[in-house]
C-alpha positions as CSV (number, residue, x, y, z in Angstrom):
1,M,122.3,74.4,107.0
2,A,121.0,74.3,110.6
3,Q,118.5,77.1,109.7
4,I,117.2,75.1,106.8
5,V,116.7,72.0,109.0
6,V,114.7,74.0,111.5
7,F,112.6,75.5,108.7
8,L,111.9,72.0,107.2
9,I,111.0,70.4,110.6
10,Y,108.8,73.4,111.4
11,C,106.9,73.4,108.1
12,L,106.4,69.7,107.9
13,S,105.1,69.7,111.5
14,L,102.6,72.5,110.6
15,V,101.5,70.5,107.5
16,W,100.8,67.4,109.6
17,L,99.1,69.3,112.4
18,G,97.0,71.4,110.0
19,Y,95.9,68.2,108.1
20,S,95.0,66.5,111.4
21,I,93.1,69.4,112.6
22,W,91.2,70.0,109.4
23,R,90.3,66.3,109.0
24,S,89.0,66.2,112.6
25,Y,86.9,69.3,112.0
26,R,85.4,67.8,108.9
27,Q,84.4,64.7,110.9
28,R,82.9,66.6,113.9
29,H,82.7,70.4,114.4
30,F,83.9,69.9,118.0
31,S,85.8,67.1,119.7
32,F,88.4,67.0,122.5
33,Y,90.8,65.5,119.9
34,L,90.3,68.6,117.8
35,L,90.6,71.0,120.8
36,F,93.8,69.3,122.1
37,S,95.3,69.5,118.6
38,V,94.6,73.2,118.3
39,L,95.9,73.9,121.8
40,Y,99.0,71.9,121.1
41,A,99.7,73.6,117.8
42,I,99.3,77.0,119.4
43,T,101.5,76.2,122.4
44,F,104.5,74.7,120.6
45,F,104.4,76.2,117.1
46,A,102.4,79.5,116.9
47,G,104.9,81.5,118.9
48,F,107.8,80.8,116.6
49,P,106.9,83.4,114.0
50,L,106.4,86.0,116.7
51,S,109.9,85.2,118.1
52,L,111.3,85.6,114.5
53,I,109.7,89.0,114.2
54,M,111.1,90.1,117.5
55,A,114.6,88.9,116.5
56,N,114.5,90.7,113.2
57,M,112.9,94.0,114.3
58,F,114.3,94.3,117.8
59,E,117.4,93.3,119.7
60,Y,116.0,89.9,120.8
61,T,118.0,86.7,121.0
62,L,116.4,83.4,119.8
63,P,117.4,80.0,121.2
64,D,120.2,78.4,119.1
65,Y,119.3,76.3,116.1
66,A,120.0,73.0,117.9
67,S,117.5,74.0,120.6
68,Q,114.9,74.9,118.0
69,Q,115.4,71.6,116.2
70,R,114.9,69.7,119.5
71,V,111.8,71.6,120.4
72,F,110.0,71.2,117.1
73,G,111.3,67.7,116.5
74,W,110.2,66.4,119.9
75,A,106.9,68.4,119.6
76,I,105.8,66.7,116.4
77,F,107.1,63.3,117.5
78,A,105.2,63.6,120.8
79,Y,102.0,64.6,118.8
80,V,102.2,61.5,116.6
81,V,102.6,59.3,119.8
82,Y,99.5,61.1,121.2
83,Q,97.6,60.3,118.0
84,M,98.6,56.6,118.4
85,G,97.4,56.6,122.0
86,Y,94.2,58.3,121.1
87,H,93.2,55.9,118.3
88,I,94.1,52.8,120.4
89,F,92.0,54.0,123.3
90,S,89.1,55.3,121.2
91,S,88.7,51.8,119.6
92,K,87.4,50.5,122.9
93,N,83.8,49.4,123.2
94,T,81.2,52.2,123.4
95,L,79.4,53.1,126.7
96,T,76.1,51.4,127.4
97,P,73.3,54.0,127.4
98,K,71.4,54.7,130.6
99,A,68.5,56.9,131.5
100,D,69.3,60.6,131.7
101,V,68.9,62.5,134.9
102,A,65.7,64.6,135.3
103,S,65.7,68.2,134.2
104,F,65.1,69.3,137.8
105,H,68.2,67.4,138.9
106,A,70.3,69.1,136.2
107,K,68.9,72.5,137.1
108,T,69.6,71.9,140.8
109,T,73.2,70.9,140.0
110,A,73.6,74.0,137.9
111,C,72.3,76.2,140.7
112,L,74.7,74.6,143.2
113,L,77.7,75.1,140.8
114,A,76.7,78.8,140.4
115,L,76.4,79.2,144.1
116,V,79.9,77.8,144.6
117,G,81.3,80.2,141.9
118,V,79.5,83.4,142.8
119,G,79.6,82.7,146.6
120,S,83.4,82.1,146.7
121,L,84.0,85.3,144.5
122,F,82.0,87.6,146.8
123,I,83.5,86.0,150.0
124,F,87.0,86.7,148.5
125,I,86.1,90.3,147.7
126,Y,84.7,90.8,151.2
127,L,87.7,89.2,153.0
128,N,90.1,91.4,151.0
129,E,88.0,94.5,151.5
130,G,87.5,95.3,147.8
131,L,88.8,94.7,144.3
132,L,92.5,93.9,144.4
133,L,93.2,95.4,140.9
134,F,92.7,98.9,142.4
135,K,94.6,98.1,145.6
136,L,97.8,96.4,144.5
137,E,100.8,98.2,143.1
138,K,102.0,95.3,141.0
139,Y,100.6,92.0,139.8
140,S,103.1,89.8,141.7
141,Q,101.6,91.0,145.0
142,I,98.6,88.7,144.4
143,F,100.9,85.9,145.6
144,S,101.9,87.7,148.8
145,P,100.8,86.5,152.3
146,L,98.8,89.7,152.7
147,I,96.1,88.4,150.3
148,Q,93.3,86.6,152.2
149,A,91.5,83.4,151.2
150,V,93.7,82.7,148.2
151,P,92.3,79.1,147.8
152,L,88.9,80.5,147.1
153,K,90.1,81.6,143.6
154,R,89.9,77.9,142.5
155,F,86.2,77.9,143.1
156,F,85.3,80.9,140.9
157,Y,85.5,78.8,137.8
158,F,82.4,76.7,138.7
159,F,80.1,79.5,137.6
160,L,81.0,78.8,134.0
161,P,80.0,75.1,134.1
162,A,76.7,76.2,135.7
163,L,76.0,78.5,132.7
164,L,77.0,75.6,130.4
165,L,74.5,73.4,132.0
166,F,71.7,75.9,131.7
167,F,72.6,76.4,128.0
168,L,72.7,72.7,127.2
169,L,69.4,72.0,128.9
170,K,67.7,73.9,126.1
171,P,70.2,75.1,123.5
172,S,69.3,78.1,121.4
173,V,71.0,81.1,119.8
174,K,69.4,83.4,122.5
175,R,70.8,81.3,125.3
176,W,74.1,81.2,123.5
177,W,74.3,85.0,123.6
178,W,73.1,85.1,127.2
179,F,75.9,82.7,128.1
180,L,78.4,85.1,126.6
181,I,77.0,88.2,128.4
182,L,76.7,86.6,131.8
183,S,80.1,84.8,131.6
184,V,81.9,87.9,130.4
185,I,80.4,90.0,133.3
186,F,81.5,87.4,135.8
187,G,85.0,87.2,134.1
188,I,85.5,90.9,134.4
189,L,84.4,90.9,138.0
190,S,86.8,88.1,138.9
191,Y,89.6,89.9,136.9
192,L,89.0,93.0,139.0
193,A,88.6,91.1,142.3
194,V,91.8,89.0,142.0
195,G,94.0,91.8,140.6
196,G,94.5,90.7,137.0
197,T,93.8,87.0,136.5
198,R,92.4,86.6,133.0
199,A,91.5,82.9,133.1
200,N,87.8,83.2,133.7
201,L,87.3,85.9,131.1
202,A,89.3,84.0,128.5
203,M,87.3,80.8,129.2
204,A,84.1,82.7,128.8
205,G,85.1,83.6,125.2
206,L,86.5,80.1,124.5
207,F,83.3,78.4,125.7
208,F,81.3,80.8,123.5
209,L,83.3,79.7,120.5
210,I,83.1,76.0,121.3
211,L,79.3,76.1,121.8
212,G,79.0,78.1,118.6
213,L,81.0,75.5,116.6
214,E,79.4,72.5,118.2
215,K,75.9,73.8,117.6
216,Q,76.9,75.3,114.2
217,Y,75.9,78.9,115.3
218,L,79.3,80.1,114.2
219,S,81.1,79.9,110.9
220,V,84.9,79.5,110.5
221,R,85.1,83.0,109.1
222,W,83.6,84.6,112.2
223,L,85.7,82.3,114.3
224,G,88.9,83.9,112.9
225,L,87.7,87.4,113.6
226,L,86.6,86.6,117.1
227,V,90.0,84.9,117.9
228,A,91.8,88.0,116.6
229,L,89.7,90.3,118.8
230,G,90.4,87.9,121.7
231,I,94.1,88.1,121.2
232,V,94.0,92.0,121.3
233,G,91.7,91.9,124.3
234,M,94.1,89.6,126.2
235,F,97.0,92.0,125.4
236,L,95.1,95.0,126.7
237,L,94.2,93.1,129.9
238,A,97.8,92.2,130.3
239,L,98.8,95.8,130.0
240,A,96.3,96.7,132.7
241,R,97.4,93.9,134.9
242,Y,101.1,94.8,134.8
243,G,100.4,98.6,134.8
244,L,102.6,99.0,131.7
245,D,102.9,102.5,130.1
246,I,104.5,102.0,126.7
247,H,104.9,104.1,123.6
248,G,106.2,103.9,120.0
249,K,108.0,100.7,118.9
250,E,107.8,99.4,122.4
251,I,104.1,98.8,121.9
252,Y,104.8,96.4,119.1
253,F,107.5,94.5,121.0
254,T,105.4,94.3,124.1
255,F,102.4,93.0,122.0
256,L,104.6,90.3,120.4
257,Y,106.3,89.3,123.6
258,L,103.1,89.1,125.8
259,T,101.1,87.4,123.1
260,R,103.8,84.8,122.6
261,D,104.2,84.2,126.3
262,T,100.4,84.0,126.9
263,F,99.6,81.6,124.1
264,S,102.9,79.9,123.0
265,P,105.7,79.6,125.5
266,W,107.7,77.4,123.2
267,E,111.0,79.1,124.2
268,N,110.5,77.8,127.8
269,L,110.7,74.2,126.4
270,A,113.9,75.2,124.6
271,R,115.3,76.4,127.8
272,I,114.3,73.2,129.7
273,F,115.9,71.0,127.0
274,S,119.2,72.9,127.2
275,S,119.4,73.1,131.0
276,E,120.9,70.5,133.4
277,M,118.5,69.4,136.1
278,E,117.7,66.8,138.6
279,Y,114.8,64.8,137.4
280,Q,111.9,65.0,139.9
281,G,110.1,61.7,139.2
282,L,106.4,61.7,139.9
283,M,106.7,63.9,143.0
284,P,105.6,67.1,141.1
285,I,102.2,65.4,140.7
286,I,101.9,64.7,144.4
287,R,103.3,68.1,145.5
288,D,100.7,69.9,143.3
289,F,98.0,68.6,145.7
290,Y,99.7,70.5,148.6
291,V,97.9,73.8,147.6
292,Y,94.6,72.2,148.5
293,I,95.7,71.4,152.1
294,P,95.0,74.4,154.5
295,K,98.0,75.6,156.5
296,S,95.8,75.2,159.6
297,L,95.7,71.4,159.0
298,W,99.4,71.1,158.0
299,Q,101.5,73.5,159.9
300,E,104.7,72.2,158.2
301,R,103.3,72.5,154.7
302,P,106.1,73.9,152.4
303,D,105.7,77.6,151.4
304,I,106.8,76.7,147.9
305,V,105.0,73.9,146.1
306,W,107.7,72.2,144.1
307,N,105.7,71.2,141.1
308,S,107.3,71.3,137.6
309,A,106.3,75.0,137.1
310,N,108.0,76.2,140.3
311,Y,111.0,73.9,139.7
312,F,111.4,75.5,136.2
313,T,110.8,79.0,137.5
314,K,113.0,79.0,140.6
315,T,115.7,76.4,139.9
316,V,116.2,76.6,136.1
317,L,115.4,80.3,135.5
318,G,116.4,81.5,139.0
319,N,113.2,83.7,139.1
320,Q,112.2,84.2,142.8
321,S,109.4,86.8,142.1
322,G,106.6,84.5,143.2
323,L,105.3,84.0,139.6
324,A,105.2,80.5,138.2
325,I,106.3,80.4,134.6
326,S,104.8,77.7,132.3
327,P,107.0,74.8,131.5
328,S,104.5,73.3,129.0
329,L,103.3,69.7,128.8
330,L,106.5,68.4,127.2
331,G,108.6,70.4,129.6
332,S,106.8,68.9,132.6
333,F,107.4,65.4,131.4
334,Y,111.1,66.2,130.8
335,I,111.4,67.7,134.3
336,M,109.9,64.6,135.8
337,G,111.7,61.9,133.8
338,G,113.7,63.3,130.9
339,Y,113.2,62.4,127.2
340,P,112.0,58.8,127.9
341,L,109.0,60.0,129.8
342,I,107.8,62.2,126.9
343,P,106.5,59.4,124.6
344,I,105.1,57.5,127.6
345,G,103.3,60.5,128.9
346,M,101.9,61.5,125.5
347,F,100.6,58.0,124.9
348,L,98.7,58.4,128.2
349,V,97.5,61.8,127.2
350,G,96.0,60.3,124.1
351,G,94.1,57.8,126.2
352,I,92.8,60.7,128.4
353,I,91.6,62.7,125.4
354,A,90.0,59.6,123.9
355,T,88.1,59.0,127.1
356,F,86.8,62.6,127.2
357,D,85.6,62.2,123.6
358,R,83.7,59.0,124.4
359,L,82.1,60.5,127.5
360,F,81.2,63.7,125.6
361,Q,79.6,61.8,122.7
362,Y,77.6,59.7,125.2
363,G,76.6,62.8,127.2
364,S,75.5,64.6,124.0
365,R,72.9,61.8,123.4
366,Y,72.0,60.7,126.9
367,S,73.2,63.0,129.7
368,V,73.4,66.8,129.7
369,V,75.2,66.7,133.1
370,L,77.9,64.4,131.8
371,Q,78.2,66.6,128.7
372,T,78.7,69.6,131.0
373,F,81.2,67.8,133.1
374,C,83.3,67.1,130.0
375,L,83.1,70.7,128.7
376,G,84.0,72.0,132.1
377,Q,87.3,70.2,131.8
378,V,88.3,72.4,128.9
379,F,90.1,74.7,131.2
380,N,92.1,71.8,132.6
381,L,93.1,70.8,129.1
382,I,94.5,74.2,128.6
383,V,96.4,73.7,131.9
384,L,97.6,70.3,130.6
385,V,99.1,71.7,127.4
386,R,100.5,74.9,128.9
387,E,101.3,74.2,132.5
388,G,102.1,70.5,132.5
389,F,100.7,67.1,133.5
390,D,101.2,67.6,137.2
391,A,99.1,70.8,137.2
392,F,96.4,69.1,135.1
393,F,96.1,66.0,137.3
394,S,95.5,67.9,140.6
395,R,93.0,70.3,138.9
396,F,91.2,67.5,137.2
397,F,90.8,65.7,140.6
398,F,89.6,68.9,142.3
399,F,87.1,69.9,139.6
400,S,85.7,66.3,139.5
401,L,85.3,66.2,143.2
402,V,83.4,69.5,143.5
403,F,81.3,68.8,140.5
404,A,80.4,65.3,141.8
405,L,79.5,66.8,145.2
406,C,77.1,69.3,143.6
407,W,75.6,66.5,141.6
408,L,75.1,64.2,144.7
409,I,73.6,67.1,146.7
410,A,71.2,67.8,143.9
411,K,70.3,64.1,143.9
412,G,69.7,64.3,147.7
413,V,67.4,67.3,147.3
414,I,65.3,65.4,144.8
415,R,64.9,62.4,147.1
416,W,64.1,64.8,150.0
417,K,61.3,66.5,148.0
418,R,59.8,63.1,147.2
């Protein structure tokens, strides 16, 4: 009986999510509402079939039926609350049009963003005397104190918004392909430099797909093929990152396991719901900012930043390896305030996504810089769904600050030239 209940909840949830995604796509080929819905569906639902295959083909234990019911029941309930919040906030008055910034201003902003991304990458390589992928024995060593200038890794990403801005200044199929080529080259270099971090490479592919859908260069048929190739590519990069040498049936199990953990850590939420914990309040949001404070300015800064990911990894799972395991958006809300915080938080998330959509629509008509700013937040939305609200909040603030500084400096350059 419990198995049937899980099946019904899961299938009904997929029907509602699929309907919502398809209706949104028919209205607009790209929106942040659509993107969040797809990311949410992947994170909380796409991994379940992979877990079932592992349980049937290998000696793998699934969470109990009660935990599965809680995960899928709360996931679809939270999504409906998100939809309510989105539609309430999106009904606000539209933004008043203003004059767009000059093309030179936008190009200067793009150059500064590119300088931040490329400059920080090459400084990181120089300080660590080469590419870490060829120097480290295992992936967890990238978190060791021996690695120099770790905060610079957060600046690599700004090269991608720079390419977005150059594309959006004069969109064309040719520029679309150049965006893919340059961003993939940069993503591979950052993967080699850091020792296996796939984020920039994955974002290069995702932005390519988003731009293709938004400008209608890409059909849904090709989208499916490219996504499948991307999943295989991420698996191969994970094998290289962890230095795994696998054979036979172990290849299939490892593929299923790594793919599920990469894209859909739904079992982490099941573990959180079934574990006793001390609710952290809003402190994980504040603590997540600690990573931006240099040790030289705060000698007593804790070595471990107790955000929701580290609390889940070290306290709930007892994993002291140095890795931070994703608690997911709903998991982070639960760690901070239990079940009551989930609907409150998801209503707020609906408002955030609605604001992004309003800004993006305004930017599409009147401001290419604002449009780029919104698209640049796509990575932070992935962080929001997969890592949690506390991780999203600090990264959103950091990205906005650096982007705004580049925009203001570009504005100052224009005034100086005049």
